[in-house]
N, C-alpha and C positions, 0 to 999 in steps of 0.2 A: 504494499500499500503506499503511496506517495503523498506528500503534503503539498501538492502543486498549488502554486501560487502563494504561498508561505514566504517569499522573499520581501526583504526590505531594502531601502536605499538609504543613505546618508548624505543628505544634500548640503554639505559644509562648505562655505566658500573661505578660503584661507585670507582672502585680501578685505573680508568683511570686518567692521569697526566693532562687533560684539566681543565680549570677554571670550578668552578660549575656554571650553568645556573639557571635562575629564572624557578620556577615551572611551569609546564604546566598546563593551565586552563581546567577544566573539564566541564567547560561550552558548551553547543551546541548551534550553531545558527540555524536558521529555516529559509527556503526560500519557497514562497508560489507562485505556478504557476497556473494563473487563465486562464482558457479556454475561448473561444470565446462565450460560453453560460451560462459563470459565474460561473461553477464548478470549485472549488479551491483543488488542492492538495499541501499538506504539506510535505515539504522534510527535514529531520533532516540533518543538516552539522556538523558532529563532527571536533574538532580541528586536524589538520595536519601539519606536517613539510614538505615541497616539497623538491624534489631531489635538488632544487637551493638554499636550506636553507632558503627560506622565510617561514614564519609562516603564516597559514590561517585556511580555512574550505574547505572540500571536500566531495561530495557525488556522488556516481555511481547510477543512477536511472535504475533499471533493465528492467523496461517495465510497461505501462498501457494502458488500451484501452479508445479510444476516437473516436466517430463516427465510430465503426468497424473497427478502424485501431489501431495499436500497435505503441506506442511511447516511447522512451528511452533516455538516454544521460547522461551527466555529468555536476557537478556544481563545479566550482572552485572560491574561493574568497582567497585573499591574501592581506596582509598590504603592502602598496606601501612605497617606500622609498628604503633604503639600503637592499641589500640582507643579508640573514643571513651567517653564516660560512660554507665556502664551504667544501665540502668533500676532502680528501687528496688522 
């Protein structure tokens, strides 16, 4: 199973006048979905900065079959607390 569409981009401009931010982590978190019959699906969650400015992880699940039905969805995980810098 793939997590198609789960890539993120970092649009930083080194010539911008904004203060330098700490480097992004290249670590990927994983979520495990365990179905009622015990079969597990591991979903990679690459880092993402959400439109709110919060840092976290995100994955789009394109689809998988279980009991002759198709399932899909999204997984979002973010740091609690203060929001990141808002977009202008």
